[in-house]
Each structure stands twice: as structure tokens, then as C-alpha cells.
N, C-alpha and C positions, 0 to 999 in steps of 0.2 A: 519481241521488241527488237528493232534494229539498232545498231551501234553507229553513232556518228563517226565518220572517217574523213580525215583531211589528208591529202597527198602533198608531200613536201617536194616541190620541183615540178614545173609544168612543161619541161622539155619532153623529148620523145620517151625517155625511160619512165617518167612520171605518168605520161598518158598510157603507156603500156601497163603500168600498175593499176590504173583505173580500169582497164579492160579485164584484168584478173578479178578485181572486186566485182565487176558486173557479171562475169562468168560464174563466180561463186554464188551470187544472188540467184542467178537463173538455175544453177544446178541444185541448189538447196530446196527448191520448190517454194520457198518463201524468202523474201529479202533478208539477208544477214547484215548488210551494211547500208547505212544512210550516207550517201556520198555528198558531204557538205561542200567541198570545193578544193581548190589548189592554193597553196601559199608558195611564194617565190620572191626573193628579194630583188632580183634583176631579170625579170622575164623579157624576152625579146618580143617585139611587136608581132612577129610571125607566130611565135608560140602562143601568144594571147589569142590570136585569131583561131589557131587550131583548137585551143581549149574551148573557146566559145562555140565551135561547131559540135563539141561533145555534150553541150547542154549542161555543163557543170561550171559553176562560177569561179572566177579568180577572186580570192578573198583579200589579197594584199601580201605584204612581206611576212617573214617568219614570226615577228612579234605578235601577229594576230593570234598565235597559239597561247600567248601569255594570259589572255582574258577569255579563252575558250571555255565553254561549259565543262564541268568536271568529268562528264562521261565521254568526252571527245577523245578519240584515238587518232594516231597518225602512222603513216608509213612513209619512208624516205624513198622517193622515186628518182634517184640520182645514180647514174651508172658508174662513175669513177669512184673507186673505193676510198681514196684519200679524201676527196671532197665529201663523200658520204660520212666519213668519220668526223670531219670538222663540223659538218652540219648537225650531226647527232649530238655533239658536245653542246652546241647552242640550244637545240630543241629540248634536250634533257632538262635544262634549267627552267623551261616553261611548265613542266609538270604533266604534260599530256602523255599517256602511256603509248609506247610503240606496239603495233600489232603485226601479225604475220599474215601474208597472203599466199595461198597455195592453189594454183590453178587446178580445176577439176581434171584436166588432162595431164597433170603431173603425177608421178608416182613416188611417194616417200615411204620408205620402209617403216613398219609399225614400231620398231625398236630404235628408230632414229630420234635423237634429242636435238632440239633447236631453240635458240634464244629468240627474244622479241625482235621484231623487224625483219625476220626471215621472209624472203620472197622467192617463190618457185614458179617460174614461167611455164607455159604450156610445153609439154614434151620432156620436161626435166625428169631424170630418173635417179633416184637415190635408193641404194639397195638395203644393206643391213648393218646394224651396229655403227652407224655414222653419227658423229657429233658435230653440230653446226652452231656457231656462235651468233652473236647479235648482228643484225643488219647485214646478213649474208645474202647475196643475190645469185641465184642459179638461173641463167637465161635459157632461151628456147633450145630444147633438144640436147641438153648437156647430160652427161652421166657421171655419177660419183660412186665409186666402188666400195665394197665392204670395209669396215674397220678404219675408215678414214676420218680425220679430224680437220675441220675447217674453222679457223679462228675468226674473231669478229671482223666484219667489214670485207670479207673475201668476196670477189666477183669472179664468176666463171662464165665467160661469154659464149654465145651460141655455138653449138655443135662441138664444144670442147669435151675432152674425156679425162677424168681423174681416176686413176686405177685404185685398187684396193690398198689399204694399209699405208696411205700417204698422210702427210701432215703439212697443211698449208698455214703459214703464219698470218698474223693480222694484216689486213688490207692488201693481201696478195691479189694480183690480177692475172687471170689465165685468159689469153687471147682466143679469139674465134678459131675454131677447128684445131686448137693445140691439143697435145696429149702429154699427160704426166704418167710415167710408167710406175709399176708396182713398187711400193715401199719407200718412195722418195720423200725428202723433206725440202720444203721451199720456205725460205726465211721471210720474216716480216718485211712488208713494203716492196717485195720483189715483183717484177713483171715478166711474164712469159709471153713472147710475141705471138701474133696470129700464125697458125700453121706450124708452130715449133713442136719438136718432139723432145721432151725432157728425159734424159737417160741417166742423170746423176743429180745429186743434191745441188740446190741453188742457194747461195748465201743471201742474207738480208740485204735489201736495197739494190740488188743486182737486176739488170735487164738482160734477158737471154732470148735468142732467136735462132732459127734455123733447124736443120735436121742433120745430126743431133744438135740440140740447143747448146749454144756457146755464148 
């Protein structure tokens, strides 16, 4: 039996989540997900047109989930970690469980633990003894090294590298092609800019950029 799946957010990140679910259906040899549609409170006209091309319906705003069938699952397809956290707080109240999507072309170590809502895009690489929280997104071709802990709502953007034994706090954003060196700590709600190289701990709420990141 397939599991009904609703994607929260019909922007680019949400549509990429749809592509992961479809890849999983193809890889499994039999469909795993029944793709019900997208929910979004304020979709742009352009994104509605793009969703229509994917042959998956736009269902309405987030409250659609309140009356969804009991077996309906959701995944939050929103790239910004703080927005994803706020949306998760709303969606949790509707009672539909969050599910995880792992692209067949991603590699996640067998001893990795992850919470609901985890999304691993194509080419993501997670090695060994990694702990991943709720609604964490690892984008295309990122790497996460051994013994690292990613708290809830972390986003690691494409081609970024997080070395071993690092700790990333809640809703941390690691920008595209950035690098976090071994053993470092990045505090809650901090942002590492694209292309930055983090060589020392980053406090909560900080924004760092450059090589080395400052």
C-alpha cells in the first residue's frame, strides 16, 4: 500500500522534495508514496503554474491538513530553516505525521539516527555515527562527517561540507560550498555564508562569512 504524502510549500524546495519522493517510488520497484498534492498559504502565480506542470495538484493553504485523512503524511519543502521551524509548529497542531525522504542517490550511514521530516537530496553523503534532528535538510552533494550532531531544522546547502565531530545547533544554515572544520560548534540560529570556511566556534545568532569565516 502507498502512503498519502502532502508537500508543504510549492516553491522550488518543495518541488525538489516532490522529485525525491518520485525517485524513491521508482527505485523501490513499486510506489511507496501516493503524492496527494501541495499546500501553501501564499503561493505565487508562477509557482502555481510550475506545480501544475508537475501534474500534482495544489490543495490550498496549510489548514487543509487539519481535515486530511488519518493516514496522510507530510514533508516540509521549505529551504529557510527558521521559516521551516515556524511552519512545523503550525503543522504539528494539525496532527499529520512528518515523514522523511532520502533520495536513492544519497548515502546515509546505517548507524545514523534521524528525526521525522529529514530530507536528504541526491548526492548527500552522511558517514557514521551521525545524529540528525527533526526537519533537517541536506541538499545536493553535501557531506556530513563522522560523529556529528545536527539539531532540529538545520539546513546544509548544496556542495557544503561539515567535518567530523561537529555540533550544529537548531536552525543553523550552512551556505552553499561552505566548509565547517573538524570538531567545531555552531550555535542556534547562526548562519554560515556561502563559500565560507569556519575555523573556530560560531556563537548563537551570528552571521559569519569569508575565509576564514568572521
